[in-house]
C-alpha positions in Angstrom: 8.2 -5.8 10.4 6.7 -9.2 10.3 6.1 -10.7 6.8 8.3 -8.0 5.3 9.1 -10.0 2.3 5.4 -10.6 1.5 4.7 -6.9 1.9 7.7 -6.0 -0.4 6.5 -8.5 -3.0 2.9 -7.1 -3.0 4.0 -3.5 -3.1 6.4 -4.2 -6.0 3.9 -6.2 -7.9 1.1 -3.7 -7.4 3.2 -1.0 -8.9 4.6 -3.1 -11.7 1.1 -4.0 -12.8 0.4 -0.3 -13.0 3.6 0.3 -15.0 2.6 -2.3 -17.6 4.1 -5.7 -16.7 0.5 -7.1 -16.7 -3.0 -5.7 -17.0 -3.3 -1.9 -16.8 -4.2 -0.4 -13.5 -7.6 1.1 -12.8 -7.5 4.7 -11.7 -9.7 5.1 -8.6 -11.7 8.3 -8.5 -11.1 10.2 -5.3 -14.0 12.5 -6.0 -16.3 9.7 -5.0 -14.7 9.1 -1.6 -16.4 10.7 1.3 -13.5 11.6 3.6 -15.8 13.3 6.1 -17.4 10.0 7.0 -14.4 7.8 7.7 -15.2 6.9 11.3 -13.1 7.2 14.4 -10.1 4.9 14.1 -9.6 5.1 17.9 -12.8 3.3 18.7 -13.7 -0.3 17.7 -15.4 -3.3 19.2 -12.0 -5.1 19.3 -9.1 -2.8 19.4 -7.9 -0.9 17.5 -4.4 -2.0 18.0 -1.1 -0.8 16.6 -0.1 -3.5 14.2 3.6 -3.0 15.0 3.1 -3.8 18.7 0.1 -6.1 18.7 0.6 -9.5 20.3 0.8 -12.7 18.3 -2.5 -13.7 20.0 -4.2 -10.5 18.9 -3.0 -10.9 15.3 -4.0 -14.5 15.1 -7.4 -13.9 16.6 -8.2 -11.4 13.8 -6.1 -12.5 10.9 -6.7 -16.2 11.4 -10.4 -15.6 10.9 -10.6 -12.5 8.6 -7.3 -12.3 6.8 -6.0 -15.8 5.9 -4.0 -16.1 2.7 -7.1 -16.6 0.4 -8.3 -13.2 1.6 -5.0 -11.5 1.3 -4.6 -12.8 -2.3 -8.2 -11.7 -3.1 -9.4 -15.2 -3.9 -12.5 -15.2 -1.7 -13.8 -14.0 1.6 -13.6 -16.2 4.7 -16.5 -15.0 6.9 -18.2 -12.6 4.5 -17.1 -10.7 1.4 -13.5 -9.8 0.7 -14.3 -6.2 1.5 -16.0 -7.2 4.8 -13.1 -9.4 5.9 -10.3 -7.0 5.0 -12.3 -4.1 6.4 -12.8 -5.9 9.7 -9.0 -6.5 9.9 -8.4 -2.8 9.3 -10.8 -1.8 11.9 -8.9 -3.9 14.4 -5.5 -2.9 13.0 -5.8 0.4 11.1 -2.1 0.4 10.2 -1.8 -3.3 9.1 0.2 -2.7 5.9 -0.7 -5.9 4.2 -4.4 -5.5 4.8 -4.2 -1.9 3.6 -2.5 -2.9 0.4 -5.1 -5.7 0.0 -7.9 -3.2 0.2 -6.2 -1.0 -2.3 -5.7 -3.9 -4.7 -9.3 -5.0 -4.2 -10.6 -1.5 -5.1 -8.4 -1.5 -8.2 -9.5 -5.0 -9.3 -13.2 -4.4 -8.8 -13.0 -0.9 -10.2 -14.7 0.7 -7.2 -13.8 3.2 -4.4 -15.8 1.1 -1.9 -15.5 -2.7 -2.2 -18.6 -4.8 -1.5 -19.0 -5.4 2.2 -16.6 -2.6 3.2 -17.9 0.0 5.7 -15.5 2.6 4.5 -14.0 3.5 1.1 -10.4 2.6 0.2 -9.3 6.3 0.7 -11.0 6.3 4.1 -9.0 3.3 5.3 -5.8 5.0 4.2 -6.8 8.3 5.9 -7.6 6.4 9.1 -4.3 4.6 9.0 -2.4 7.9 8.7 -4.5 9.5 11.5 -4.0 6.4 13.7 -0.3 6.1 13.5 1.4 8.9 11.5 4.8 7.7 12.7 4.4 4.3 10.9 6.4 4.4 7.7 4.3 1.7 6.0 1.1 3.6 6.1 2.7 6.4 4.0 4.2 3.8 1.6 0.8 2.2 1.0 -1.0 5.5 0.6 1.7 6.5 -1.9 1.0 3.3 -3.8 -2.6 4.1 -3.9 -1.9 7.6 -5.3 0.5 6.0 -7.8 -2.3 3.7 -9.0 -4.5 6.8 -9.5 -1.6 8.4 -11.4 -1.6 11.2 -8.8 2.2 11.2 -8.9 2.8 14.5 -7.0 0.8 13.2 -4.0 2.6 9.8 -4.2 6.0 11.5 -4.3 5.1 13.5 -1.2 4.0 10.4 0.7 7.1 8.4 -0.3 9.3 11.3 0.9 7.4 11.4 4.2 8.1 7.7 4.6 11.8 8.3 3.9 11.9 11.0 6.6 10.7 8.4 9.0 13.0 5.7 7.7 15.7 6.9 5.3 16.9 3.3 4.7 13.5 2.0 3.6 14.2 0.1 0.3 10.4 0.0 -0.3 10.0 3.8 -0.2 13.1 4.5 -2.3 12.0 2.0 -5.0 8.4 3.3 -5.1 9.6 6.9 -5.1 11.8 6.0 -8.1 8.9 4.5 -10.0 6.9 7.7 -9.4 9.9 9.8 -10.6 10.2 7.6 -13.7 6.5 8.1 -14.6 7.0 11.9 -14.3 10.1 11.6 -16.5 12.5 12.7 -13.8 14.9 10.0 -14.8 17.9 11.3 -12.9 16.0 11.1 -9.6 14.5 7.7 -10.6 18.1 6.4 -11.2 19.2 7.7 -7.8 16.3 6.1 -6.0 16.7 2.8 -7.8 20.3 2.6 -6.6 19.4 3.6 -3.1 16.7 0.9 -3.0 19.1 -1.7 -4.1 21.7 -0.6 -1.6 19.1 -1.0 1.2 18.3 -4.5 0.1 15.2 -4.1 -2.1 15.0 -7.2 -4.2 13.2 -6.2 -7.4 14.9 -4.9 -10.5 11.8 -3.6 -12.4 12.8 0.0 -12.1 16.3 -0.8 -13.4 14.8 -2.6 -16.4 12.5 0.4 -17.1 15.4 2.9 -17.0 17.5 0.6 -19.1 14.8 0.4 -21.7 14.8 4.2 -22.2 18.5 4.5 -22.1 18.6 6.1 -18.6 20.4 3.4 -16.6 24.0 4.2 -15.7 26.2 2.3 -13.2 
């Protein structure tokens, strides 16, 4: 996938913030999300396009205007609010993994289920992505991250396992699954996933350090 390293970095950092390497995560309240009013992801003024197969022109046309780096890193909106620009990107590319993760992080940062300027809630964008392309491993990973940020670990574990059924060699999914297992004190499974993540090229060692700190890391 394009920009894979950036996606890996943001996924890892989002979860490590939750696990205590920086400020504590904000648990989003799914009870406030209206999942019956998430819109039809198959209809949009421009697109929607499968992010995996969209042309460079299609991506640049949308992301160049609505999802430049300052939007992705949640500094400021480019044409409107952050929620508006990220939301526009996700209406054009419902399964854009970096935009999905940016929306999740924006909701977490602003302590809201529906960021300012966004037509849909964070949960809705995730549901739309899954409905749009259920064969895309990254939509399951990002939704698993969202559930992890809510401390809904059972749901997160289920989504990460779904991702691994689609791509058994996904270092992202193995690592994030390991973090969820760690938080539920399933240390043996967390250790196994940490080693699998590393074997498939995942670059972060946060999970190894966490297991070492509780005396659960073994070579």
